[in-house]
SEBARO-418622 format. One record per residue: z, x, y of N, C-alpha, C in turn; residue number from 0; residue in three letters. Coordinates in pm, whole numbers, plus 50000, padded with zeros to 5 digits. Atoms other than C-alpha are relative to their C-alpha. Example, Ala and Ser with C-alpha at 12.3 -4.5 7.8 and 13.67 -1.06 7.14 Angstrom:
<r <50000,50089,49881>,<50780,51230,49550>,<50000,50090,50120>,0,'ALA'> <r <49994,49918,49881>,<50714,51367,49894>,<50073,49923,50109>,1,'SER'> 
END
This chain:
<r <50017,49851,50001>,<62189,51073,74111>,<49994,50033,50135>,0,'MET'> <r <50014,49935,49877>,<62134,51316,74381>,<49838,50052,50000>,1,'ALA'> <r <50133,49931,49981>,<61789,51483,74503>,<50004,50112,50069>,2,'ALA'> <r <50018,49868,49928>,<61694,51820,74626>,<49864,49973,50071>,3,'ARG'> <r <50113,50008,49925>,<61428,51840,74905>,<49952,50131,50037>,4,'TYR'> <r <50057,49887,49962>,<61196,52115,74942>,<49870,49992,50100>,5,'LEU'> <r <50111,50002,49901>,<60923,52190,75199>,<49902,50118,49998>,6,'SER'> <r <50121,49887,49996>,<60621,52422,75279>,<50092,50138,50012>,7,'ALA'> <r <49919,49870,49989>,<60893,52698,75379>,<50051,50045,49866>,8,'VAL'> <r <49951,49975,50117>,<61013,52699,75024>,<49890,50067,49903>,9,'ASP'> <r <50099,49953,50095>,<60660,52789,74879>,<49991,50146,49958>,10,'LEU'> <r <49997,49878,50036>,<60701,53162,74877>,<50092,50018,49883>,11,'PRO'> <r <49893,49992,50099>,<61005,53138,74652>,<50009,49871,49905>,12,'ASN'> <r <49990,50108,50065>,<60901,52818,74467>,<50034,50004,49874>,13,'LEU'> <r <49969,49972,50141>,<60947,52947,74113>,<50163,49984,50004>,14,'TYR'> <r <49841,50008,49992>,<61329,52999,74210>,<50048,49857,50034>,15,'ASP'> <r <49983,50122,49938>,<61340,52668,74411>,<50000,49902,49886>,16,'ALA'> <r <50016,50117,50098>,<61205,52450,74122>,<50051,50040,49876>,17,'LEU'> <r <49949,49992,50143>,<61309,52636,73801>,<50134,50055,49990>,18,'VAL'> <r <49884,49937,49999>,<61590,52886,73864>,<50104,49917,50049>,19,'VAL'> <r <49894,50078,49927>,<61788,52657,74096>,<49995,49855,49947>,20,'GLU'> <r <50019,50163,50050>,<61679,52323,73900>,<50115,49986,49911>,21,'GLY'> <r <49907,50053,50092>,<61886,52127,73690>,<49923,49940,49860>,22,'PHE'> <r <50065,50062,50119>,<61823,52025,73329>,<49948,49854,49996>,23,'PRO'> <r <50053,50148,49995>,<61598,51731,73295>,<49969,49951,50141>,24,'GLY'> <r <50034,50051,49858>,<61534,51742,73660>,<49849,49949,50030>,25,'GLU'> <r <50138,50037,49979>,<61240,51533,73766>,<49931,50046,50138>,26,'LYS'> <r <50052,49952,49878>,<60968,51651,74018>,<49915,49924,50063>,27,'ARG'> <r <50110,50092,49927>,<60773,51471,74273>,<49950,50104,50114>,28,'ILE'> <r <50095,49906,49916>,<60499,51643,74473>,<49956,49891,50114>,29,'LEU'> <r <50043,50089,49894>,<60451,51460,74822>,<49887,50058,50090>,30,'VAL'> <r <50090,49935,49892>,<60141,51505,75035>,<49985,49864,50089>,31,'GLU'> <r <50006,50099,49903>,<60095,51285,75346>,<49988,50028,50145>,32,'GLY'> <r <49994,49981,49866>,<60120,51194,75710>,<50150,49977,50064>,33,'ASP'> <r <49872,49983,49948>,<60411,51126,75941>,<50108,49900,49940>,34,'SER'> <r <49899,50081,50056>,<60554,50837,75739>,<50083,50083,49889>,35,'TRP'> <r <49920,49912,50090>,<60660,51119,75500>,<50037,50135,50068>,36,'ALA'> <r <49984,49866,49930>,<60691,51408,75755>,<50091,49997,50133>,37,'SER'> <r <49921,49983,49879>,<60922,51319,76061>,<50105,50099,49962>,38,'TYR'> <r <49916,49890,50050>,<61139,51638,76060>,<50144,49976,50000>,39,'PRO'> <r <49851,49989,50003>,<61481,51523,76115>,<50074,49867,49925>,40,'LEU'> <r <49942,50092,50087>,<61722,51320,75903>,<50014,49869,50082>,41,'PRO'> <r <49977,50129,49903>,<61792,51083,76207>,<49873,49915,50018>,42,'THR'> <r <50126,50086,50013>,<61423,50984,76213>,<49967,49937,49876>,43,'THR'> <r <50021,50032,50137>,<61385,50963,75850>,<49853,50006,49952>,44,'GLY'> <r <50122,50033,50037>,<61079,50937,75633>,<49999,49964,49866>,45,'ASN'> <r <49999,50051,50167>,<60964,50816,75280>,<50027,50118,49925>,46,'LEU'> <r <49970,49885,50091>,<60999,51182,75148>,<50149,50022,50003>,47,'ALA'> <r <49853,49986,50013>,<61355,51187,75242>,<50086,49908,49905>,48,'CYS'> <r <49921,50093,50090>,<61452,50894,75024>,<49918,49967,49887>,49,'PHE'> <r <50083,50028,50111>,<61176,50896,74762>,<50086,50055,49882>,50,'VAL'> <r <49933,49936,50112>,<61342,50983,74409>,<49974,49916,49882>,51,'GLU'> <r <50010,50079,50119>,<61333,50885,74048>,<50152,49951,49982>,52,'VAL'> <r <49859,50036,50000>,<61645,50667,74041>,<50070,50018,49861>,53,'PRO'> <r <49914,49963,50113>,<61918,50752,73794>,<49982,50131,49938>,54,'GLU'> <r <50033,49873,50050>,<61787,51095,73750>,<50018,50095,50117>,55,'GLU'> <r <50016,49894,49904>,<61824,51429,73925>,<49859,50015,50042>,56,'MET'> <r <50176,49988,49956>,<61492,51476,74127>,<50005,50092,50109>,57,'THR'> <r <50045,49910,49892>,<61353,51745,74325>,<49871,49965,50061>,58,'VAL'> <r <50118,50055,49939>,<61095,51652,74587>,<49954,50112,50076>,59,'VAL'> <r <50079,49901,49909>,<60847,51919,74738>,<49923,49901,50099>,60,'LEU'> <r <50073,50082,49896>,<60713,51773,75063>,<49893,50095,50075>,61,'ASN'> <r <50105,49934,49935>,<60384,51897,75190>,<49951,49917,50141>,62,'LEU'> <r <50060,50089,49893>,<60322,51612,75444>,<50012,50070,50145>,63,'ALA'> <r <49989,49952,49868>,<60259,51673,75804>,<49962,49889,50105>,64,'TRP'> <r <50046,50096,49888>,<60242,51444,76130>,<49865,50014,50033>,65,'MET'> <r <50143,50016,49955>,<59913,51319,76224>,<49894,50026,49912>,66,'GLY'> <r <50101,49978,50096>,<59734,51401,75909>,<49929,49879,49937>,67,'ASP'> <r <50105,50096,50049>,<59440,51198,75795>,<49962,50033,49843>,68,'GLN'> <r <50041,49969,50124>,<59320,51152,75441>,<49864,50062,50009>,69,'MET'> <r <50125,49925,50000>,<58987,51273,75569>,<50025,50165,50018>,70,'ILE'> <r <49982,49869,49976>,<59147,51592,75664>,<50087,50064,49867>,71,'GLU'> <r <49904,49950,50114>,<59401,51620,75364>,<49905,50021,49872>,72,'MET'> <r <50073,50001,50138>,<59119,51596,75093>,<49905,50113,50019>,73,'CYS'> <r <50073,49862,49988>,<58958,51917,75213>,<50081,50126,50066>,74,'GLN'> <r <49948,49882,49950>,<59029,52261,75319>,<50128,50069,49954>,75,'GLY'> <r <49878,49927,50067>,<59356,52466,75280>,<50105,49901,49952>,76,'ARG'> <r <49922,50122,50050>,<59565,52147,75243>,<49986,49957,49852>,77,'GLN'> <r <50040,50040,50132>,<59365,52042,74953>,<50010,50112,49899>,78,'TYR'> <r <49982,49858,50095>,<59350,52392,74796>,<50154,50021,49957>,79,'GLU'> <r <49862,49989,50041>,<59722,52413,74805>,<50037,49885,49913>,80,'LEU'> <r <49965,50115,50111>,<59767,52074,74630>,<49926,50044,49870>,81,'PHE'> <r <50069,49948,50118>,<59515,52197,74378>,<50070,50105,49929>,82,'LYS'> <r <49933,49905,50063>,<59699,52506,74311>,<50128,49959,49935>,83,'LYS'> <r <49869,50037,50047>,<60031,52340,74275>,<49999,49889,49873>,84,'LEU'> <r <49993,50076,50132>,<59912,52100,74001>,<49892,50076,49915>,85,'ILE'> <r <50105,49954,50101>,<59642,52328,73838>,<50023,50149,49960>,86,'HIS'> <r <50006,49877,50017>,<59676,52686,73872>,<50112,50068,49897>,87,'ASP'> <r <49902,49948,50097>,<59846,52906,73585>,<50130,50066,50067>,88,'ASP'> <r <49898,49928,49909>,<60039,53125,73843>,<50093,49900,50079>,89,'ARG'> <r <49934,50095,49882>,<60123,52856,74125>,<50028,49854,49923>,90,'TRP'> <r <49975,50128,50025>,<60094,52538,73924>,<50117,49958,49911>,91,'GLY'> <r <49867,50038,50064>,<60384,52327,73786>,<49976,49844,49948>,92,'TYR'> <r <50007,50147,50053>,<60421,51996,73576>,<50084,49918,50097>,93,'LYS'> <r <49934,50071,49926>,<60498,51727,73801>,<50041,49859,49934>,94,'TRP'> <r <49998,50127,50071>,<60640,51377,73700>,<49941,49885,50090>,95,'ASP'> <r <50074,50092,49907>,<60493,51195,74011>,<49931,50077,50101>,96,'VAL'> <r <50088,49947,49894>,<60212,51277,74273>,<50017,49880,50089>,97,'LEU'> <r <49980,50104,49888>,<60307,51069,74596>,<49913,50037,50105>,98,'PHE'> <r <50091,49988,49877>,<60026,51029,74844>,<50053,49917,50108>,99,'LEU'> <r <49978,50098,49887>,<60130,50880,75169>,<49889,50016,50103>,100,'VAL'> <r <50124,49990,49917>,<59790,50849,75342>,<49917,49881,50036>,101,'GLY'> <r <50079,50110,49946>,<59547,50640,75519>,<50032,49925,50123>,102,'GLY'> <r <49956,50076,49881>,<59759,50510,75809>,<49942,50049,50125>,103,'GLY'> <r <50056,49952,49873>,<59628,50748,76050>,<49849,49991,49999>,104,'ASN'> <r <50143,50054,49986>,<59281,50691,75941>,<49968,49880,50037>,105,'ASP'> <r <50028,50152,49986>,<59309,50308,75961>,<50016,49997,50158>,106,'LEU'> <r <49977,50000,49843>,<59439,50358,76342>,<49921,50085,50068>,107,'VAL'> <r <50089,49893,49943>,<59190,50624,76408>,<49845,49963,49996>,108,'GLY'> <r <50154,50013,50003>,<58831,50635,76294>,<49952,49856,49942>,109,'TRP'> <r <50012,50131,50058>,<58846,50313,76106>,<50017,49872,50108>,110,'ILE'> <r <49991,50099,49890>,<58997,50106,76392>,<49893,50012,50098>,111,'PHE'> <r <50097,49986,49914>,<58740,50267,76635>,<49871,49935,49966>,112,'ASN'> <r <50123,50064,50045>,<58463,50128,76431>,<50006,49849,49964>,113,'ALA'> <r <49990,50122,50039>,<58605,49813,76317>,<50041,49883,50087>,114,'ALA'> <r <49951,50088,49908>,<58785,49648,76616>,<49904,49985,50117>,115,'ILE'> <r <50099,50037,49890>,<58556,49490,76882>,<50051,49899,50090>,116,'ARG'> <r <49964,50115,49909>,<58588,49276,77181>,<49885,49895,50004>,117,'ASN'> <r <50111,50090,50030>,<58386,48964,77099>,<49932,49937,50137>,118,'PRO'> <r <50059,50035,49881>,<58312,48924,77469>,<50040,49891,50070>,119,'GLY'> <r <49923,50093,49928>,<58507,48615,77558>,<50129,49983,49910>,120,'SER'> <r <49853,50028,50079>,<58871,48506,77447>,<49979,49916,49906>,121,'PRO'> <r <50012,50098,50119>,<58903,48375,77106>,<50131,50015,49946>,122,'SER'> <r <49874,50015,50069>,<59201,48252,76911>,<49984,50021,49857>,123,'SER'> <r <50019,49972,50143>,<59049,48357,76574>,<49977,50155,49998>,124,'ASN'> <r <49996,49843,50010>,<59134,48728,76482>,<49895,50032,49942>,125,'PRO'> <r <50131,49955,50058>,<58825,48743,76280>,<49888,50049,50085>,126,'GLU'> <r <50089,49979,49902>,<58625,48753,76585>,<50009,50133,50060>,127,'ASP'> <r <49973,49885,49962>,<58787,49076,76682>,<49974,50135,49886>,128,'TYR'> <r <50007,49909,50111>,<58691,49255,76349>,<49857,50000,49975>,129,'VAL'> <r <50135,49976,50061>,<58360,49396,76249>,<50018,50025,49856>,130,'ASP'> <r <49947,49986,50160>,<58384,49328,75884>,<49904,50079,49920>,131,'ARG'> <r <50094,49898,50071>,<58062,49523,75793>,<50041,50133,50031>,132,'ALA'> <r <49961,49871,49966>,<58190,49832,75970>,<50139,50022,49925>,133,'ALA'> <r <49873,49986,50064>,<58543,49783,75820>,<49983,50030,49856>,134,'LEU'> <r <50029,49983,50130>,<58400,49757,75468>,<49930,50143,49974>,135,'GLU'> <r <50063,49872,50013>,<58185,50073,75521>,<50111,50117,50007>,136,'GLU'> <r <49906,49893,49961>,<58475,50283,75660>,<50120,49999,49883>,137,'LYS'> <r <49913,50001,50114>,<58720,50149,75380>,<49950,50062,49877>,138,'LEU'> <r <50059,49941,50121>,<58482,50263,75125>,<49989,50158,50012>,139,'ALA'> <r <49960,49864,49985>,<58477,50600,75276>,<50137,50051,49981>,140,'GLU'> <r <49872,49967,50030>,<58853,50614,75279>,<50029,50012,49860>,141,'LEU'> <r <49979,50007,50161>,<58856,50500,74904>,<49939,50123,49942>,142,'LYS'> <r <50069,49888,50063>,<58627,50809,74835>,<50108,50118,50009>,143,'SER'> <r <49888,49886,49980>,<58930,51038,74968>,<50100,49979,49906>,144,'TYR'> <r <49879,50031,50102>,<59192,50892,74747>,<49928,50044,49858>,145,'PHE'> <r <50060,49970,50141>,<58930,50931,74446>,<49982,50135,49993>,146,'GLN'> <r <49993,49839,50014>,<58904,51301,74533>,<50135,50047,49935>,147,'ARG'> <r <49882,49961,50046>,<59276,51321,74467>,<50005,49960,49852>,148,'TYR'> <r <50013,50041,50148>,<59234,51136,74135>,<49935,50095,49916>,149,'ILE'> <r <50082,49890,50081>,<58959,51355,74016>,<50075,50122,49967>,150,'ALA'> <r <49942,49875,50002>,<59153,51653,74114>,<50128,49996,49893>,151,'LEU'> <r <49897,50022,50093>,<59457,51527,73901>,<49939,50000,49839>,152,'ARG'> <r <50053,50005,50133>,<59235,51433,73608>,<49940,50145,49946>,153,'ASP'> <r <50059,49873,50032>,<59092,51789,73608>,<50110,50100,49960>,154,'GLU'> <r <49880,49923,50039>,<59456,51949,73548>,<50038,49981,49871>,155,'SER'> <r <49957,49997,50125>,<59537,52046,73210>,<50139,49929,49987>,156,'ALA'> <r <49865,50020,49999>,<59910,52005,73284>,<50046,49874,50071>,157,'ILE'> <r <49962,50119,49928>,<59910,51704,73513>,<49904,49881,49988>,158,'ASN'> <r <50091,50097,50025>,<59641,51495,73367>,<50049,49861,49995>,159,'ARG'> <r <49919,50122,50043>,<59893,51232,73254>,<50099,49966,50115>,160,'ALA'> <r <49902,50016,49889>,<60090,51250,73596>,<49957,49886,50077>,161,'THR'> <r <50043,50114,49920>,<60092,50923,73783>,<49999,50036,50141>,162,'PRO'> <r <50025,49991,49856>,<59970,50906,74135>,<50049,49867,50056>,163,'ILE'> <r <49943,50109,49908>,<60165,50661,74379>,<49978,50000,50128>,164,'VAL'> <r <50031,50024,49866>,<60058,50529,74694>,<50077,49872,50046>,165,'VAL'> <r <49934,50140,49949>,<60189,50265,74941>,<49913,49951,50107>,166,'GLN'> <r <50079,50077,49919>,<60061,50016,75176>,<50029,49997,50144>,167,'THR'> <r <49943,50015,49863>,<60256,50084,75504>,<50067,49858,50011>,168,'TYR'> <r <49929,50145,49983>,<60386,49770,75669>,<49946,49958,50122>,169,'ASP'> <r <50057,50062,49891>,<60304,49526,75935>,<50027,50069,50143>,170,'TYR'> <r <49990,49942,49864>,<60293,49735,76265>,<49942,49912,50102>,171,'VAL'> <r <50025,50073,49901>,<60290,49540,76571>,<49968,50084,50134>,172,'VAL'> <r <50032,49921,49885>,<60089,49693,76891>,<50107,49986,50104>,173,'PRO'> <r <49919,50033,49886>,<60340,49749,77163>,<50030,50140,50069>,174,'ARG'> <r <49989,49869,49919>,<60435,50008,77430>,<50135,50066,49963>,175,'ASP'> <r <49892,49909,50016>,<60678,50234,77271>,<49963,50118,49920>,176,'GLN'> <r <50033,49869,50042>,<60602,50588,77223>,<50097,50058,49913>,177,'PRO'> <r <49910,49940,50076>,<60781,50814,76985>,<50108,50078,50066>,178,'PRO'> <r <49897,49890,49951>,<61107,51009,77059>,<50074,50061,49895>,179,'THR'> <r <49901,49911,50068>,<61327,51265,76887>,<50125,50026,50070>,180,'ILE'> <r <49868,49963,49941>,<61694,51270,76969>,<49997,49951,50156>,181,'LEU'> <r <49986,50053,49886>,<61617,51057,77270>,<49893,50052,50090>,182,'GLY'> <r <50088,49964,49915>,<61342,51270,77407>,<49869,49956,49960>,183,'PHE'> <r <50128,50053,50033>,<60976,51145,77424>,<49923,50118,49954>,184,'PRO'> <r <50092,49899,50062>,<60728,51336,77208>,<49857,49961,50004>,185,'VAL'> <r <50137,50027,49973>,<60418,51159,77334>,<50023,49903,50120>,186,'ALA'> <r <50002,50069,49889>,<60326,50995,77653>,<49968,49859,49987>,187,'LYS'> <r <50026,50143,50009>,<60209,50666,77517>,<49995,49963,49848>,188,'ARG'> <r <50007,50052,50146>,<60199,50453,77207>,<49855,50041,49943>,189,'ALA'> <r <50114,49958,50061>,<59911,50500,76954>,<49890,49870,50015>,190,'TRP'> <r <50077,50102,50028>,<59765,50153,76893>,<49970,49903,50125>,191,'ILE'> <r <50019,50103,49876>,<59818,49937,77211>,<49904,50032,50097>,192,'LEU'> <r <50098,49958,49910>,<59626,50157,77429>,<49867,49989,49951>,193,'PRO'> <r <50135,50020,50056>,<59321,50136,77205>,<49949,49848,50031>,194,'LYS'> <r <50027,50141,49966>,<59327,49755,77253>,<49968,49977,50141>,195,'TYR'> <r <50011,50020,49866>,<59375,49772,77619>,<49858,50064,50049>,196,'GLN'> <r <50130,49932,49964>,<59070,50024,77644>,<49892,49903,49968>,197,'GLU'> <r <50112,50100,50036>,<58853,49750,77474>,<50038,49866,50078>,198,'ARG'> <r <49977,50136,49931>,<58996,49480,77707>,<50034,49886,49919>,199,'GLY'> <r <49921,50106,50088>,<59177,49291,77413>,<50138,49998,50033>,200,'ILE'> <r <49871,49993,49953>,<59488,49197,77578>,<50084,49893,49962>,201,'LEU'> <r <49913,50100,50073>,<59615,48902,77388>,<50088,50065,49889>,202,'ASP'> <r <49912,49931,50096>,<59923,49030,77203>,<49992,49945,49849>,203,'PRO'> <r <50005,50059,50128>,<59873,48777,76924>,<49878,50044,49918>,204,'GLU'> <r <50128,49947,50069>,<59512,48881,76862>,<50006,50142,49957>,205,'MET'> <r <49989,49863,50024>,<59588,49239,76888>,<50092,50009,49841>,206,'GLN'> <r <49926,50013,50107>,<59854,49188,76609>,<49923,49958,49876>,207,'LYS'> <r <50088,50071,50108>,<59643,48955,76390>,<49891,50079,49959>,208,'ALA'> <r <50104,49918,50043>,<59340,49179,76399>,<50045,50129,49931>,209,'SER'> <r <49948,49875,50068>,<59544,49495,76308>,<50054,49957,49860>,210,'LEU'> <r <49941,50041,50135>,<59691,49308,76022>,<49892,49982,49913>,211,'TRP'> <r <50149,50030,50078>,<59333,49226,75889>,<49979,50133,49948>,212,'ILE'> <r <50045,49871,50036>,<59281,49604,75872>,<50108,50040,49893>,213,'LEU'> <r <49907,49967,50097>,<59605,49661,75703>,<50001,49934,49863>,214,'LEU'> <r <50034,50074,50128>,<59547,49391,75448>,<49904,50054,49916>,215,'ASP'> <r <50117,49956,50080>,<59214,49512,75369>,<49995,50139,49949>,216,'GLU'> <r <49983,49876,50063>,<59313,49872,75321>,<50099,49994,49883>,217,'MET'> <r <49929,50014,50126>,<59591,49751,75081>,<49905,49930,49886>,218,'ALA'> <r <50111,50062,50093>,<59329,49543,74902>,<49919,50100,49927>,219,'ALA'> <r <50095,49884,50048>,<59107,49858,74864>,<50084,50090,49911>,220,'MET'> <r <49910,49913,50079>,<59404,50054,74723>,<50024,49914,49863>,221,'LEU'> <r <49988,50081,50134>,<59482,49762,74475>,<49884,49990,49911>,222,'GLN'> <r <50102,50013,50080>,<59136,49749,74375>,<49974,50149,49935>,223,'GLY'> <r <50017,49890,50056>,<59120,50117,74311>,<50099,50029,49892>,224,'LEU'> <r <49902,49996,50096>,<59428,50095,74109>,<49954,49931,49871>,225,'ALA'> <r <50037,50079,50110>,<59254,49843,73887>,<49881,50075,49931>,226,'ALA'> <r <50116,49933,50047>,<58959,50085,73845>,<50045,50141,49940>,227,'GLU'> <r <49976,49868,50055>,<59137,50421,73794>,<50124,50009,49917>,228,'ALA'> <r <49904,49976,50103>,<59365,50538,73523>,<50129,50059,50071>,229,'ASP'> <r <49873,49945,49955>,<59737,50592,73640>,<50002,50031,50144>,230,'ASN'> <r <49995,49997,49844>,<59693,50529,73997>,<50083,49863,50033>,231,'PHE'> <r <49893,50110,49980>,<59983,50278,74127>,<50012,50000,50147>,232,'HIS'> <r <49974,50025,49859>,<60033,50105,74445>,<50125,49920,50031>,233,'VAL'> <r <49872,50077,49946>,<60363,50015,74597>,<49964,49918,50117>,234,'ALA'> <r <50010,50064,49877>,<60305,49722,74822>,<50104,49963,50072>,235,'ASP'> <r <49894,50009,49910>,<60530,49753,75087>,<49982,49911,50108>,236,'THR'> <r <50027,50098,49890>,<60383,49490,75332>,<50115,49888,49997>,237,'ARG'> <r <49907,50098,49998>,<60632,49250,75451>,<50142,50027,49970>,238,'GLY'> <r <49850,49938,50036>,<60944,49456,75375>,<50097,50003,50135>,239,'THR'> <r <49930,49983,49879>,<61032,49537,75738>,<50005,49889,50093>,240,'LEU'> <r <50009,50079,49896>,<61121,49321,76019>,<49889,49994,50088>,241,'ALA'> <r <50111,50024,49915>,<60827,49184,76217>,<50053,49995,50142>,242,'ILE'> <r <49943,49997,49849>,<60918,49273,76588>,<49894,49924,50078>,243,'VAL'> <r <50089,50063,49882>,<60782,49115,76900>,<49933,50110,50087>,244,'SER'> <r <50072,49893,49930>,<60544,49308,77134>,<50079,50070,50119>,245,'PRO'> <r <49910,49949,49914>,<60830,49359,77385>,<50125,50075,49940>,246,'ASP'> <r <49889,49927,50076>,<61079,49526,77131>,<50003,50136,50014>,247,'TYR'> <r <49989,49847,49963>,<61203,49865,77221>,<50113,50053,49932>,248,'ARG'> <r <49897,49944,50063>,<61495,49917,77017>,<49969,50106,49888>,249,'ARG'> <r <50039,49909,50094>,<61532,50199,76771>,<50092,49991,49893>,250,'ILE'> <r <49892,49997,50084>,<61834,50094,76564>,<49974,49885,49892>,251,'ASP'> <r <50040,50109,50088>,<61645,49813,76362>,<49920,50070,49892>,252,'GLY'> <r <50093,49926,50111>,<61373,49884,76100>,<49895,50078,50049>,253,'ASP'> <r <50092,49920,49938>,<61145,50042,76355>,<50045,50080,50094>,254,'TRP'> <r <49959,49900,49899>,<61179,50350,76548>,<49911,49999,50129>,255,'ARG'> <r <50092,50006,49900>,<60858,50327,76749>,<49892,49896,49992>,256,'ASP'> <r <50099,50084,50020>,<60544,50141,76766>,<49951,50013,49865>,257,'GLU'> <r <50058,49983,50134>,<60416,50282,76442>,<50074,50062,49874>,258,'MET'> <r <49911,49938,50113>,<60706,50443,76250>,<50131,49919,49965>,259,'HIS'> <r <49872,50047,50008>,<60989,50286,76082>,<50110,50098,50029>,260,'PRO'> <r <49880,49927,49976>,<61345,50408,76143>,<50034,50027,49857>,261,'SER'> <r <49952,49954,50126>,<61553,50576,75865>,<50056,49874,49933>,262,'ALA'> <r <49956,50140,50069>,<61687,50214,75787>,<49878,49942,49926>,263,'THR'> <r <50128,50055,50052>,<61327,50101,75741>,<49957,50071,49892>,264,'GLY'> <r <50050,49905,50112>,<61222,50405,75517>,<50082,49982,49872>,265,'TYR'> <r <49904,50037,50126>,<61524,50331,75302>,<49967,49867,49935>,266,'ARG'> <r <50011,50116,50072>,<61433,49972,75250>,<49845,50016,49933>,267,'LYS'> <r <50126,49981,50049>,<61067,50067,75181>,<50007,50081,49854>,268,'LEU'> <r <49984,49916,50123>,<61159,50338,74922>,<50104,49914,49895>,269,'THR'> <r <49916,50059,50092>,<61461,50143,74777>,<49950,49867,49936>,270,'GLY'> <r <50040,50110,50045>,<61284,49809,74738>,<49860,50012,49913>,271,'ARG'> <r <50147,50006,50058>,<60931,49903,74633>,<49962,50147,49923>,272,'HIS'> <r <50039,49883,50057>,<60866,50265,74581>,<50082,50080,49883>,273,'ILE'> <r <49910,49929,50112>,<61156,50407,74385>,<50001,49918,49878>,274,'ASN'> <r <49992,50062,50131>,<61167,50122,74137>,<49846,50009,49931>,275,'PRO'> <r <50125,49989,50038>,<60785,50166,74091>,<49997,50136,49922>,276,'LEU'> <r <50002,49873,50067>,<60840,50539,74013>,<50086,49984,49893>,277,'ILE'> <r <49892,49978,50119>,<61145,50470,73782>,<49904,49927,49886>,278,'ARG'> <r <50084,50063,50100>,<60894,50232,73588>,<49890,50105,49915>,279,'SER'> <r <50122,49922,50047>,<60643,50517,73549>,<50054,50128,49937>,280,'LEU'> <r <49937,49874,50057>,<60875,50826,73458>,<50077,49976,49887>,281,'VAL'> <r <49929,50006,50113>,<60999,50854,73121>,<50144,50055,50000>,282,'PRO'> 
END
């Protein structure tokens, strides 16, 4: 089947976009998140471009924005807008899926800053580069932000039974490839590699392996939350995309830059893991 894609620009006329222009039996997905769901061009792609309820007509309303962190998304105007869209009698709608694409910027930002350390002398054990106590503390904080969305959903009379779906990102490799759009650079440097260089951690293998510890532990946190909370589901997308070398610079494979997949990569993530999970949850 096909899908329709809406964004924040459609909010003033959302009733028309969702109801008047909708199709009988159309499934609705509300997306909130970061750049993995918000790169603005079809050529760059994002998860929201390809998420759908397979074999059903689907409409996707995408609220995601580049650079967003869960620590920001669960408060302020973004959080209030999400609340309106699932709660309020005037603004609220019944959704079939709430898709949260979050945690990645938190992980490579304030969590990385607290948890990645230089052991003082070169080591071949990636655990020596990770402060486990700090990582556990920060992931517990990140967990609380996901729990805020679960509580928000549970308080909604019309969406209390709506599944929340999250994903685990994939194995990013620190490397010197900043983002580009249509061939033009949109940042002066990559995101993760400079953080390692600033700490004096220069071994590419230890950079990669220590970052993967953080990714795996965030995935474990989400899976643990899924075991605790009702109707909270994790699409484990790790290991889906090609693992590239630190000197990889192409944009025609699974990755477009250091931290973001290409359109091909996003299709793999949704097609192999996210959309099948959604299909299993939507009657």
